[in-house]
C-alpha positions as MATLAB code, in Angstrom:
seq = 'MFYYLFDYINEVFGPPGFNIFRYLTFRSALAAITALLISLYFGPKIISLLQKKQIGETIRKEGPQTHHLKAGTPTMGGIIILISISIPVLLWSDVKSTYIILVLIGTIFLGLVGFVDDYLKVVKKLSKGLIARYKLLGQIFVGLIVGSAIYYLPEFSQYNSETTLPFFKNLNFDFSYFYIPAVIFIITATSNAVNITDGLDGLAIGSTIIVMLALAVISYVSGNVIYSDYLNIIYLPGAGELTVFIAAIIGAGLGFLWYNFYPAQIFMGDTGSLALGGAFGITAILIKKELLIPILGGIYFLEILSVVIQTLYFKYTKKKYGEGRRIFKMAPLHHHFEMKGWAEPKIVIRFYILTIIFAIISLASFKIR';
ca = [
     110.260  115.530   93.828;
     109.419  114.956   90.154;
     110.665  111.381   90.569;
     107.739  110.621   92.907;
     105.273  112.817   91.032;
     105.761  111.054   87.712;
     105.935  107.680   89.431;
     102.551  108.407   91.019;
     101.056  109.572   87.711;
     102.388  106.454   86.011;
     100.934  104.099   88.645;
      97.525  105.803   88.915;
      96.840  106.884   85.354;
      99.393  104.875   83.397;
      99.891  107.362   80.511;
     102.220  106.164   77.756;
     105.840  107.187   78.149;
     105.785  108.235   81.816;
     107.637  105.070   82.805;
     110.743  106.672   81.301;
     111.152  108.791   84.450;
     112.101  105.651   86.359;
     115.241  105.203   84.257;
     118.474  106.415   85.829;
     119.983  107.428   82.511;
     117.012  109.642   81.621;
     116.828  111.294   85.027;
     120.591  111.809   85.028;
     120.393  113.529   81.659;
     117.579  115.766   82.954;
     119.606  116.573   86.085;
     122.636  117.561   84.012;
     120.582  119.743   81.649;
     118.677  121.373   84.517;
     121.909  122.098   86.400;
     123.513  123.568   83.279;
     120.557  125.867   82.597;
     120.358  127.006   86.230;
     124.087  127.722   86.284;
     123.967  129.682   83.026;
     120.904  131.623   84.195;
     122.026  132.504   87.706;
     125.703  132.953   86.805;
     125.502  136.521   85.430;
     123.044  137.570   88.144;
     125.277  136.367   90.965;
     128.389  137.810   89.299;
     126.625  141.175   89.017;
     125.488  141.005   92.646;
     128.976  140.173   93.906;
     130.419  143.040   91.873;
     127.899  145.476   93.351;
     128.735  144.269   96.858;
     132.450  144.521   95.962;
     133.036  140.940   97.007;
     136.252  140.356   95.079;
     139.284  138.116   95.355;
     142.262  139.267   97.414;
     145.557  138.136   95.896;
     148.407  136.984   98.142;
     151.552  139.095   97.869;
     153.754  135.984   97.705;
     151.780  134.549   94.779;
     152.759  134.797   91.088;
     152.905  138.397   89.869;
     150.498  137.690   87.009;
     147.772  136.952   89.546;
     147.712  140.520   90.832;
     145.732  141.449   87.714;
     142.949  139.202   89.050;
     142.465  141.242   92.219;
     138.837  142.265   92.636;
     137.418  139.437   90.480;
     134.165  138.283   92.129;
     134.626  135.224   94.328;
     132.308  132.915   96.321;
     131.040  131.605   92.979;
     130.579  128.256   94.659;
     127.114  129.595   95.482;
     126.247  129.133   91.796;
     127.553  125.569   91.884;
     125.673  124.616   95.059;
     122.360  126.028   93.796;
     122.829  124.361   90.421;
     123.520  120.993   92.047;
     120.889  121.036   94.787;
     117.806  121.941   92.746;
     118.198  119.245   90.028;
     119.032  116.596   92.645;
     115.883  117.456   94.604;
     113.841  117.456   91.391;
     115.093  114.346   89.606;
     116.613  111.974   92.178;
     115.088  109.615   94.706;
     115.431  111.989   97.675;
     114.636  109.126  100.080;
     117.793  107.303   98.993;
     120.387  107.128  101.770;
     123.085  107.571   99.136;
     121.554  110.865   97.971;
     120.897  112.113  101.503;
     124.477  111.504  102.635;
     126.223  112.962   99.599;
     123.939  115.992   99.238;
     124.005  116.968  102.926;
     127.768  116.400  103.098;
     128.372  118.526   99.998;
     126.145  121.386  101.176;
     127.643  121.352  104.688;
     131.202  121.575  103.351;
     130.024  124.326  100.995;
     128.737  126.240  104.040;
     132.102  125.786  105.784;
     133.764  127.211  102.684;
     131.216  130.033  102.541;
     132.054  131.095  106.110;
     135.755  131.013  105.220;
     135.191  133.136  102.092;
     132.916  135.544  103.971;
     135.490  136.152  106.698;
     138.276  136.674  104.155;
     136.475  138.775  101.575;
     133.765  140.626  103.485;
     135.232  140.863  106.973;
     138.770  141.287  105.576;
     140.284  138.667  107.879;
     143.280  137.508  105.842;
     143.291  133.950  107.228;
     139.528  133.520  107.011;
     138.053  130.715  109.082;
     140.541  129.421  111.647;
     142.088  126.211  110.289;
     141.006  124.058  113.229;
     137.370  125.107  112.785;
     137.517  124.260  109.088;
     139.057  120.918  110.025;
     136.308  120.300  112.582;
     133.702  120.816  109.855;
     135.435  118.277  107.608;
     135.803  115.795  110.466;
     132.105  116.199  111.311;
     131.054  115.319  107.748;
     133.448  112.361  107.702;
     132.099  111.147  111.039;
     128.488  111.295  109.825;
     129.199  109.554  106.503;
     131.514  106.949  108.043;
     129.127  106.140  110.898;
     126.139  105.854  108.543;
     127.922  103.392  106.265;
     129.381  101.415  109.166;
     126.179  101.087  111.221;
     123.173  101.312  108.866;
     121.717   97.905  107.912;
     121.570   98.648  104.169;
     125.387   98.889  104.078;
     125.989   95.925  106.402;
     127.217   93.475  103.757;
     130.222   95.587  102.782;
     130.197   98.304  105.436;
     133.952   98.529  106.051;
     135.211   96.908  102.843;
     136.481   98.529   99.672;
     137.570   97.390   96.234;
     141.274   96.877   95.561;
     142.076   98.402   92.135;
     143.601   96.026   89.576;
     142.890   92.938   91.745;
     140.138   90.427   91.008;
     138.002   88.927   93.798;
     139.965   90.821   96.406;
     138.583   93.470   98.745;
     140.292   95.316  101.567;
     138.615   95.554  104.977;
     139.329   98.695  107.027;
     137.571   96.997  109.954;
     137.562   99.190  113.090;
     139.598  101.853  111.282;
     136.864  102.468  108.723;
     135.354  105.622  110.255;
     138.781  107.271  110.813;
     139.663  106.350  107.211;
     136.482  108.014  105.926;
     137.239  111.144  107.965;
     140.772  111.253  106.519;
     139.560  110.736  102.930;
     136.907  113.470  103.044;
     139.306  115.895  104.719;
     141.998  115.089  102.159;
     139.811  115.336   99.052;
     138.117  118.577  100.097;
     141.494  120.173  100.863;
     143.066  118.781   97.683;
     140.448  120.347   95.397;
     140.763  123.547   97.421;
     144.508  123.617   96.741;
     143.970  122.788   93.049;
     141.690  125.816   92.682;
     144.448  128.258   91.783;
     144.120  128.842   88.031;
     141.134  129.882   85.935;
     139.051  126.813   85.134;
     141.527  124.304   86.581;
     139.570  122.907   89.538;
     136.123  122.913   87.925;
     137.314  121.463   84.610;
     139.246  118.686   86.335;
     136.237  117.952   88.531;
     133.964  117.572   85.484;
     136.334  114.966   84.009;
     136.642  113.097   87.315;
     132.864  113.130   87.772;
     132.282  111.719   84.278;
     134.335  108.679   85.277;
     132.572  108.454   88.647;
     129.191  108.534   86.901;
     130.119  105.410   84.937;
     131.442  103.666   88.056;
     128.407  104.511   90.200;
     126.019  103.372   87.473;
     127.668   99.962   87.028;
     128.060   99.541   90.818;
     124.304   99.842   91.219;
     123.520   97.511   88.306;
     123.516   93.813   89.200;
     124.364   92.682   85.638;
     127.244   95.110   84.977;
     128.735   94.787   88.461;
     128.716   90.996   88.123;
     130.303   91.211   84.661;
     133.063   93.516   85.921;
     133.344   91.514   89.143;
     132.997   94.524   91.440;
     130.925   94.989   94.590;
     127.225   95.230   93.749;
     125.614   98.039   95.752;
     121.807   98.146   95.424;
     120.695  101.754   95.154;
     124.159  103.174   94.462;
     123.163  103.912   90.883;
     121.066  106.805   92.212;
     124.341  108.655   92.753;
     124.545  108.961   88.958;
     121.812  111.622   89.121;
     123.798  113.583   91.717;
     127.014  113.290   89.715;
     125.227  114.358   86.523;
     124.024  117.478   88.341;
     127.634  118.284   89.294;
     128.718  117.844   85.664;
     125.963  120.149   84.397;
     126.614  122.725   87.109;
     130.333  122.498   86.421;
     129.931  123.094   82.698;
     127.770  126.146   83.381;
     130.249  127.516   85.903;
     133.200  126.828   83.583;
     131.520  129.117   81.034;
     132.273  132.042   83.369;
     135.344  130.641   85.115;
     137.644  129.786   82.212;
     140.508  132.163   81.377;
     140.115  135.061   81.865;
     137.745  134.219   84.724;
     134.725  136.397   85.428;
     134.249  134.698   88.782;
     136.111  132.365   91.153;
     134.453  129.528   93.052;
     136.265  130.268   96.311;
     136.310  127.816   99.206;
     132.509  127.700   98.928;
     132.869  125.699   95.739;
     136.199  123.911   96.168;
     135.487  122.403   99.600;
     132.024  121.302   98.434;
     133.294  119.701   95.212;
     136.198  118.009   96.969;
     133.819  116.661   99.572;
     131.404  115.453   96.880;
     134.244  113.587   95.173;
     135.399  111.934   98.390;
     131.925  111.034   99.664;
     130.856  109.577   96.309;
     133.994  107.445   96.041;
     133.415  106.210   99.591;
     129.764  105.348   98.969;
     130.572  103.266   95.881;
     133.469  101.529   97.671;
     136.230  102.956   95.496;
     138.235  104.718   98.217;
     141.558  103.244   97.084;
     140.942  104.470   93.540;
     140.955  108.112   94.686;
     144.738  108.710   94.254;
     144.467  107.496   90.642;
     141.155  109.010   89.566;
     141.937  112.220   91.455;
     145.547  112.087   90.305;
     145.771  115.833   89.669;
     144.435  116.623   93.138;
     146.865  114.080   94.601;
     149.860  115.599   92.802;
     148.840  119.121   93.815;
     148.527  118.351   97.527;
     151.624  116.115   97.418;
     153.681  118.994   96.013;
     152.630  121.175   98.962;
     153.505  118.460  101.485;
     156.911  117.809   99.865;
     157.710  121.527   99.624;
     156.767  122.156  103.262;
     158.645  119.158  104.674;
     161.758  119.836  102.596;
     161.748  123.519  103.558;
     161.534  122.674  107.257;
     164.194  119.955  106.959;
     166.719  122.178  105.158;
     166.046  125.094  107.499;
     166.814  122.879  110.479;
     169.896  121.327  108.847;
     171.398  124.285  106.956;
     169.889  127.254  108.763;
     167.896  128.324  105.721;
     164.865  126.831  104.052;
     165.270  125.463  100.532;
     162.655  124.521   97.960;
     162.222  121.690   95.481;
     159.562  123.487   93.442;
     159.739  127.113   92.390;
     156.402  127.507   94.123;
     153.779  125.142   95.479;
     151.197  123.872   94.671;
     152.350  122.326   91.416;
     150.434  124.575   89.009;
     152.275  127.622   90.402;
     155.605  125.871   89.774;
     154.842  125.755   86.061;
     153.639  129.360   86.133;
     156.983  130.412   87.600;
     158.688  128.484   84.780;
     156.922  130.762   82.321;
     154.093  128.525   81.113;
     150.969  130.427   80.090;
     148.001  129.837   82.393;
     145.684  128.321   79.720;
     148.489  125.945   78.667;
     148.873  124.650   82.237;
     145.126  124.198   82.614;
     144.691  122.306   79.329;
     147.678  120.051   80.053;
     146.310  119.296   83.514;
     142.975  118.457   81.847;
     144.813  116.004   79.591;
     146.481  114.385   82.595;
     143.119  114.141   84.356;
     141.622  112.404   81.307;
     144.524  109.934   81.338;
     143.998  109.251   85.057;
     140.275  108.742   84.423;
     140.981  106.260   81.610;
     143.403  104.329   83.831;
     140.777  104.253   86.587;
     138.108  102.865   84.281;
     140.582  100.408   82.740;
     141.407   99.087   86.227;
     138.074   97.224   86.223;
     139.191   95.048   83.298;
     142.941   94.861   83.969;
     142.503   92.456   86.891;
];
């Protein structure tokens, strides 16, 4: 909105300094600041509203005993995140950009799927929330839209089904006819992975901020002809606009972390985790870094991998020995360390450190080729 307003003022009247609103870096900074302020402003109001409506977290009986103290903490805080992302993106980005349209609509839609799940669990007291297949259908729908748009729209035609191979120079991988199914799988996986990671105060949102900082750098250089040529990565005209969207997530995340870090005043719920996971997956897909996801999102990957390993091993041993056995004390991985006696803030900070390491490796992959 403001992007076109100031562009119009600059073209018609030409006042000194208004040309600055064309710069991605400046608009990204404004998006981050706007998102942070919105999050900090609406945070207490939404927390208060949720408390009045008695919309609080229900703790699973089989979870760690320390978590029972968190029962009743306001949830569905993803509403704060979605508002804080959407408004700055609409204000400071090029809203006609296909990149912005796809990532914003995909993020909001997955947030709505998460909202329905939270609403059924917390308000309607349905312990399982939204039926798993309906949640999966929502994720598949977003993946189908994003995948089809990239595969068929002319502006993506040059590299529609290709992606960058990390650590390899002048070598791309072509998904070919499997591209749309691959996109569906990636978006489903990333949204579920962040959802699973959201189990400790500040863990999911803090990790997401770190991941998004790295993605902001990657999206900016991918949309810059000089930097992309220097780093020998796929040049994607217009992809730099995603930097504004990512900056909004970072600002919104910082504001939400203010209220979500230990001891949390509010949880994001599926409303936030599915949206953020989807935003991560969609952004990585749009900038052709799909194969970098397991590295950059290393924490998410380890978390969901621990659940898969635990489930498969339990089923295998139950079939073979008549009783299910476990590799981890509890899955996902962060609960394993809780059961080992690690303090919650210690786990969160150490997972942050690991996420920073994964982000550094991801960025280094563009030079180690």
